[in-house]
C-alpha positions in Angstrom: 21.8 53.3 53.9 25.4 52.5 53.0 27.4 55.3 51.4 28.1 55.3 47.7 31.6 54.1 48.1 30.4 50.9 49.8 27.8 50.2 47.2 30.4 50.6 44.4 32.7 48.2 46.3 29.8 45.7 46.7 29.2 45.8 43.0 32.9 45.2 42.4 32.8 42.1 44.6 29.7 40.9 42.6 31.5 41.4 39.3 34.5 39.4 40.6 32.2 36.5 41.6 30.3 36.5 38.3 33.4 36.4 36.2 34.7 33.5 38.4 31.4 31.7 37.7 32.1 32.1 34.0 35.5 30.6 34.6 33.9 27.6 36.2 31.4 27.2 33.4 34.2 27.5 30.8 36.1 24.6 32.5 33.1 22.2 32.0 33.0 19.8 29.1 30.8 20.2 27.1 30.3 23.9 27.6 26.7 24.8 28.5 25.7 27.8 26.4 22.4 28.3 28.4 24.3 28.3 31.7 26.8 30.8 30.2 23.9 33.0 29.1 22.3 32.9 32.5 25.5 34.3 34.1 26.7 36.6 31.3 23.5 38.5 30.4 22.9 39.9 33.9 26.6 40.6 34.3 26.9 42.4 31.0 23.8 44.5 31.8 25.1 45.4 35.2 28.5 46.3 33.9 26.8 48.9 31.7 24.3 50.1 34.3 27.0 50.4 36.9 29.2 52.5 34.6 26.3 54.8 33.8 25.4 55.2 37.5 28.9 56.1 38.3 29.0 58.6 35.5 25.7 60.2 36.5 26.1 60.1 40.3 29.6 59.4 41.5 32.1 61.1 39.2 30.5 64.5 39.1 30.8 64.6 42.9 34.3 63.3 42.8 35.2 66.2 40.5 33.7 68.6 43.1 35.3 67.1 46.2 38.4 65.0 45.2 42.0 66.0 45.3 43.2 64.4 42.1 39.7 64.0 40.6 40.3 65.2 37.1 42.9 62.6 36.2 41.0 59.9 38.1 37.8 60.7 36.2 39.4 60.9 32.8 40.9 57.4 33.4 37.6 56.0 34.7 35.6 57.2 31.8 38.1 55.7 29.4 38.0 52.4 31.4 34.2 52.5 31.2 34.5 52.8 27.4 36.8 49.8 27.2 34.4 47.7 29.4 31.4 48.8 27.2 33.3 47.9 24.1 34.0 44.4 25.3 30.4 43.9 26.4 29.0 45.2 23.1 31.5 43.1 21.1 30.5 40.0 23.0 26.8 40.6 22.0 27.8 40.3 18.3 29.0 36.7 18.7 27.4 33.4 19.7 27.7 32.7 23.4 30.6 30.4 24.1 32.3 30.9 20.8 36.0 31.9 20.6 35.2 35.5 19.6 32.7 35.8 22.4 35.2 34.6 25.0 37.8 37.0 23.6 35.3 39.9 23.9 34.3 38.8 27.4 38.0 38.6 28.3 38.6 42.2 27.1 35.6 43.4 29.2 37.0 41.5 32.2 40.5 42.9 31.9 39.3 46.4 31.5 36.9 46.0 34.4 39.6 44.5 36.7 41.9 47.4 35.9 39.2 49.9 36.5 38.1 48.4 39.8 41.6 48.3 41.1 42.3 51.9 40.2 38.9 53.1 41.4 39.3 51.4 44.7 42.8 52.7 45.4 42.3 56.2 43.9 38.8 57.6 43.3 36.9 55.9 46.1 39.7 56.5 48.6 40.0 60.2 47.5 36.2 60.6 47.9 36.1 59.0 51.3 38.8 61.4 52.5 37.2 64.5 51.1 33.5 64.2 50.9 31.3 64.5 54.0 29.6 61.3 55.2 26.1 62.8 54.7 26.9 63.4 51.0 28.2 59.9 50.6 25.1 58.5 52.2 22.8 60.7 50.0 24.6 59.6 46.9 24.4 56.0 48.1 20.6 56.3 48.2 20.6 57.7 44.7 23.0 55.1 43.4 20.9 52.2 44.9 17.7 53.7 43.4 19.3 54.0 40.0 20.6 50.5 40.1 17.1 49.2 41.1 15.3 51.3 38.5 17.7 50.1 35.7 18.2 46.4 36.1 18.5 46.3 32.3 20.1 48.9 29.9 16.7 49.8 28.3 16.3 53.5 28.2 20.0 54.1 28.9 22.6 55.4 26.6 25.3 52.7 26.7 27.5 54.4 24.1 31.1 55.5 24.7 31.7 58.9 26.2 34.6 61.3 25.3 36.4 61.5 28.7 37.7 65.0 28.1 34.3 66.3 27.1 32.7 64.6 30.1 35.1 66.2 32.5 34.9 69.6 30.8 31.1 69.6 30.9 31.0 68.7 34.6 33.7 71.3 35.4 31.6 73.9 33.6 28.7 73.0 35.8 30.9 73.4 38.9 32.6 76.6 37.9 30.9 78.3 34.9 33.2 80.7 33.0 33.0 84.3 34.3 32.0 85.9 31.0 28.9 83.7 30.5 26.1 82.5 32.6 25.4 78.8 33.1 22.9 78.9 30.2 25.6 80.0 27.8 24.2 83.6 27.4 26.4 86.6 27.9 24.2 87.8 30.7 23.9 91.2 29.2 20.3 91.6 30.6 21.8 91.3 34.1 23.5 94.7 33.6 20.2 96.5 33.7 19.8 98.7 36.8 23.5 98.7 37.7 
């Protein structure tokens, strides 16, 4: 099983090819809305599912093992929000219309920026700092998630607050000393001391 960094890179290459396929279709006259739909709908769904898989599987582990993980994660979650916004905006317009192309363009620009940063920062950081067994275990989880969620049904595709996301993961990693993980004061644990 490939490790999670390779699976993420594989998705990145797929995204690049699919956006290039949209370019090819855009250049055709007349434009074929059905052909655009057949490329865009799976691409749009996978952009959302991929972001959620990274948020559930990759970025919590990057925060545990990375050197500059907090900044990388804050930036990535913000990028995911920008990608989602473009995807969701495109869904509000007829395929092939000017506003649809503009929304698709915003999703593409945000995704291109995200992929470049992630490849040069987050993925590189993780490969340097996370053991290969962990990367492979996460790769299995990532592949299973992507297979189980070929569409966005049953997934929350809404934007996330990057700071809250990082803060919540950091609390799981290192809960505050004066509280237990469940948020209680842990007073019952003083019994018998």
